[in-house]
Residue, then its C-alpha position, 0 to 999 in steps of 0.5 A: m540399742v541396749e537399755r541404759i545401764s546404771k553406773t552401779q550395775r556397770w561396776l558390778d559387771l566389771i568386778a564380777f568379770l575380773v574377780g573370776r579370772k585367774l590370769p590378767v585380762e586384755v582390755d578388748k576382752i573386758m570390752e566384750a564381756v561388760p555389757a555397758y562397754t560392749e556396744k559402743y566399743m565393738e560397733g562404734d568408730d574410733k571416737a566412740r571407742e576412745t570414749v568407752r576407754r575413758m569411761f573404763e579408766r574413770d571406773k577404775d579410779e572410782l573403784k580404787k577410791l572405794g577400796i577395790p583396786i583394779e591392777t594394771v599389769p603386763l601380759s605376755l602373748h605368743y610365748g613372750a613375743e608380744v607384751v600387752q597391758a592387762y588388768r586383774l582383780s584379786n580377791s584378797d585386794f578388796y575383801l574385808p579383813y577378818l575381824k578377830l575379837i580379842s579377850p581382855d587377857g589378850s588371847d583370841a576370843v574366837p577361833p582363828p580364821h582360815a589361812g590366808s585371810g587378812q585380820v583386824h584385831l578388835s578389843m572388847p571396848h572397840v566392839s562395844v562402841l561399834h555395836d552401840s553405834l550400829s544399834h543406834v543407826s538401826w533404831i533411828p526412824s526413817s534412817p536411810l542406812k537401817r538395812e545396812a546397819d541391821s546386816a552389819l549388826r547381825k554379822l558383828t554379833f554372831d560370835l558375841s554373847d546374848s547381851f550384845r545380841k539383844p539391845d535394851f530396846a530389842s523387844v520394842l516394836y517400832v512402827d514407822r510414821p505415815g510417810a516414812g518411806e517418802i522421808r527415807a527416799r528424800v534423805r537418800a536423794l539429799s545425801d547423794a546431792l550432799l556428797a556430790r556437792k550438787r545443788v537441789r531444788f524442791t517444793y517446800h510448804g512454809l507454815e508461817r504463810g501456809e504457802d508452797t514455794e520452790r527452793h534452790v538450796a546448796p546442802y551443807g548437812l542433814l540432821f535427825q532432831r527429836g523425831h524429824w529429819y532436817l536439811v541445813g543449807h544455803d537457800d539461793t532463793r533467800d541468799d541465806l543459810r536456812v533449815f528445812r524439815l524434810g516432812r514439808m519437802e516434796d520432790p527434791r532433785a539434784n542438779s543433773k548438769s556436770p555430774k562430776k563437777p561440784d556446784y559449791e563448797i561448804p564454808a570452812d567455818f560451817s559446823l553442823d554441831a551448832y545445829r545438832e543440839r538445838d530445838a526446832w524453834e531454835l533452828g535457823s540462821e544466826d541473822d534471823r530475828t529472835l523473839e524472847a518468850r516466857v512460859l509458865f510450867e506447872f508442877p511437876t511439868s516444871l521438873w521435866a522442863d528443868r531436867n531436859g534443859y528447856g529454856r532458861l529459869e527465870e522464876e520459881m514459885p512456892d508450889g514448884s511451878q517455874v517461869r522459863a525464858f526461850e529464844i525463838r527463831q521459828v514461832s510455829p514449831f514452838l507453838r506446836w510444842i507448847l500445845s502438845l503439853e496439853g495445858r501444863a504450860r502456858i505462854t505469859a509473854p509476849a501477848a501476841l505469842a500467847q494469842g497465837l497459841r490460842s488461835l492454833a488451839r482453835e484451829v486444831l479443835a476445829v479440825y477435830e470437830a469437823s472430823a467428828a461431825a463427818a464420822s457421826a454423819a457417816a455413822g448415821g447414814a449407815h443406820e438409815 
């Protein structure tokens, strides 16, 4: 029994075999040459052979959707005495066209491509937009498409000026956060499930109760917000639309039953844009209970809050400090954000929320004191 071959490898084997042939190929020869087809087709019964043929037809259809059309053509055998069905794949049918850059006066900005290749003309504004888009995808921390964006960016900028080759942040060294590799794997798994419309299940750590629970979710969208990835989807366990931070998620797995059949449809009135501009404490269902908080920002932090549109201005003091109001759906991320401002902002109402901030500060302090005590003890033991 041969080792199970993935669909991707099967497709690559099929493409590699056909693209190297000058003449159309009969199906029997394809079955002999592509390892994923060979065993069942050559050694199986009629039912097994029919199953492999259907697999081949599905592969053809899916590759065509990806822009790789395997053409069905008649093939004459025995000097025309017999005509059979055959298949071929031409290089020109699926290679990317040559991208030709056009200068502002309409002339070619780069030498013409070799004869016979397809062409797509790009103006400078188009190149600029494409370059900026690829640069930002490449720069997003934990981006599942970073490697692909880097590769596309290198190819795009090969014939361009240095101003295109060196983005403003090119000299900045970005170091991934701990666990970035796990986040990338989760983004990929959830992206695949989202595209296939398959439900996922995962273990989720809730900060409100500090508990781990298993969730069953229909993914509606993924978004990157203020340094973190979030999944928006219908939580079947809660029967509600919820937002999950990938950093608190473990082992997301897509439903493996009926892989070709979608488990759900995204409602026509759902919009990921409604979540894109929200802060972490604003994420959640529209039916979630909201809490209004009032926060006093000291000057000049008040200018920073105003410039970035945090909250709604309620009152401005003579010394430049401001009281700003916030609508909160998730308390924990809001408290962590206020705590990160290092005392330059404090909650004035409601009292329970202010008390929650003080409790969180004590918990954080206790963690650092424990770490410091452990480090001190270890250092003392090393000098004995």
